[in-house]
N, C-alpha and C positions, 0 to 999 in steps of 0.2 A: 343345949339347943334352946332352952326356954329363956330367951332374952328378948328385950323390947325391939331389937332390930332384926330378928331372925327372918322375918318376911319382908324386910325393907328392900327397896330398889332405888339406887342413886342415879339421878339423871343430870347430864351436863346441860347447862343453860349458857348459851353464847350470844354475843351481840351481833346484830346485822343491821344494815341500813335499809334493806328492802326485803320483807318476808317473801314477796312473790318471786323476786329474783333468786333468793335462796332456795325456795321450793323448786323452781325450775332447774337450778343447778343440781340439787341432790336427787331429784327424781330422774334426771338424765343419767346419774351414776347408779341407779338401782334402788334407792330408798323410796318409801311411800309416805305421803302426807297423812298423818293420823289426827291432826288437829290444826285448825287455822282460826285466828282471831284478829280482826282488823281494829276493833274499837272495844273499850276505850284505849287499850294499849296493844300494839301489834305483837302477836305471839304466834309461833309456829312450832309444831312437833312433827318429827319424821322418825321413821323406824324401818328396820328390817331385821328379822330374827331377834337376837338379843341386843341390837343397837337401838338406843333411844336418844335421839339428838334433838334438843330443843333450842329455839332462838327467840330472843326478844328484840323488838325494834329499838334502834338508837339513832336518831337523825344525825347527831353530830359525830358519828363514828369516823375515825381516821384509820383506814386499813393499815397504813404503814406504821402506826403507833399502837396497833391493837396487840394485846398480849393474851387474848383469849386462847385457851387450849383445853383439850380433854384427851383421855386415853380410851382405846378400844383394845381388848385382849381377846385373842383367838387362838385356836389350836394350831392353825397353819395360816401364815400371812399371804401366801401366794394366791389362793382363790379370791380373797377379798381384793387384793391388789389388781388381779386380772379383771374383776368386775368393774372396779373404779376406772382403771386405765382404758378399758373398752368404751365405757361411757364418756370419758373425756375425749377420746379420739373421735367418737361419733358426733359429739357436740361441737368440738372445735376444729375438727379435721386433722388433729395431731394430738400427741400427748404433751401437754404444756410442762416445760421444765423450769421456766422462769416466770416472773411476774405473778399476777393473781388471776385465776387460780393456778395451782401447780401441784405436782405429785413427785415424790421420790421413789426409788426402787427399794424393794425389800433387801436389806443387808443386815448381817450380824453387827451388833454394836458392842464394843468392849465396855462401854459405860452402862450397859443394860444387861450385864451378866452374859454377854455374848449371844443374847437372843436376837432373832431376826426382827426387824421392824421397818416400817415406812411411814411417811406422813402425807396427808392431803392438806394443802393450805387453801382454804375456801376463798371466794371473791372478796370477803371482808377481812382477810388476814388472820382468821382463826386457824390454829394448827390442830388437826385431828390426827393423833399419833396412834398408830396401830402396832401392836407388839405381840409376838408369839407367847402363849401361855407356858410357863415352866412345866416341863413334864414331871419333874421330881422336885422335892424340897431343896435338894442340892443345887438345882439350876436357878433358883429364885434369886433376884438381885438382893444384895445386902450391903450394908455400910461397914467399913472397917476404920476404927478411930475417927468416926464422924465423917469419913470420906467414902465416896462410892468405891466399891471393890471393882477394880479394872480387870476384866477377864479377857486376856489376849488369846487369840487363836494360834499363837506360835508363829514361827517363821523368822526371817532375818530382819535387818533394819528397815528395808523397804516395806515389808509387810506391816511392821509396827507403825511406820509413817502413814500407811494407808489407813490403819485403824484410827489414828488420830485425825486424819483428814475427814473420815466418815463422821466422826463425832462432831467435828467443827461444822461441817456443812449440813449434814442430815439431821442432827439433833439441835444445833444452835443457829443454823441458817447463816453462817458466815463463810460463804463460798469463796470469797477472795482470799481469806487467810488459808483455807484448806488448799486452794490452788497453789499458792506460794509454797506451802509446806511440801506438797506432793511433788511439784516440779523440781524443787531443790533436792528432794530425796532421790528422784530418778536420775538427776545429774550426778549425784554422789555415788550411786550404786548401779553403774551400767552393767555389771556382771551378776546381778541378782538372778535367782532362778527364773526361768521363762514364765511359769504361771504367775509369779509375783509381779514381774514386769508387765505382763499382759493385763492383769487386773488393775495395776496402777495407771498404765497408759489409758486404759478404757475409762477409768474413773476421771482421769484428767480431761479426757475428751468430753465427758458429760459435764464436768464442772465448767469447762470453757463454754459449752453451749448454754449452761445456766447463767453465765455471766455475759452472754451475748457476744462472745468472741468467736465468730465462725471460723476464721483462719486458724486460730489456735486449736479449735476442736478438730479441724481437718488434719492438722499436723499430728496431733495425738492419735487420731484414728489411723493415720498412715503408719505410725510407729507400731501399732498392733498388727496391721497387715504385713509390715516388714518382718515382724517376728515370725509370722506364719510361713514365710518364704525361706527361713533358715534351713540349711541342710542338717540332717542328722537329728531332727526332733523326735522324741519318743511319742508313742501314742498318747500318753497322759499329757504331754506338753501340747500336742496338737489339739487335744480335746479342750484343754484350758483356754487356748487362744480362740478356738472356734466358739466356745461358750461366751467369751467376752464380745466377739463380733456379733453373735446373735442378740445379745442384750442391747448393744448399741443400735443394731438394726431395728429392734423393737421400739427404740426411742426416736427413730427417724434419722439416726446418724449413720449414713452409709458411705463407704469408701468407693471412689471411682473404680468401676470394673473394667478389666481389659483381659485379652487372651493370655497375657503374660503375667497377670496378677490374680490367680484364682483364689477363691476362698479356701481355707484349710479344710482338709478332710482327714478322717481317721484312716491310718494305714490298715490295709488288709493283708 
C-alpha cells in the first residue's frame, strides 16, 4: 500500500461551451457546484458523493464532434439513474431519449462483462457512462486475445441480437444500425420465447423514439401490447411483458388504452 498513488483521486475533465449552462444542467440532476472560475479560463467542478465531474470552457466546441467521455462506477446503477431521470423530467418535462441532452436506461451489456450500465449525454455531447461495480473478481471485464470478452446472458438468436443492438446503440450511439439489426431479428424469429420478444419489441420502440420515428415506436409498442393479450401466457411471461410496458411507460411511451386492451396483470 506504500505507493505514490495510494491517496490519489482521479478526476474527469470535460469540455463545455458554457460553464453556467453546464452548472444549471447538472444541479438539476442532483449534483452540486463545488468550484466555479470565470477568468482567466472558465472552469467548473461539480460533485455528489464519490462523483467529481470537472469542465473547462471551450468556445469552439462542436457537440456533434465531441468525443469527451468518462466513467462512473457504482454498486447499483438504478438509484443513480432514478435521480438523473427525475431531474431530467423535472427540467425538460420529459425524459429526453434523443438529441442533447439525453439518457439511456440501465441495461446489462455483453461487452462490459454483462454488467448493468447507462449513459447520460450532456448538452455538449460528453458521454458520462455509469456502470455497476463488479461484485467479485470473476465479474470484472477482461480481454481475451486482445479482444473484449463477450459475456452473453444466454437465450436464443433473438436474445443475442438484442445484446448486439444494446451494444451498438447504448455503448456506441449508432441507433440506426441497432434498429435495423433488431427489426430483422424480430422478423426472422417470430416464435422466440415471449419474454425475448417482449424485450426486443420494447427496445425497438425505444430505438424508434430515439430516432424520431413516432409511428414506428407506436407499432413496436403495439406489438408488446398484443403479446399481453395472447391466451395461455404463464405468470412469468405476463410478468415479463408487464415489466417491458412499465419501462416504456416510464419513458413516456404509452399505448392507447381501451376497455378491450387492458394492461397485462399477473394471474392469481
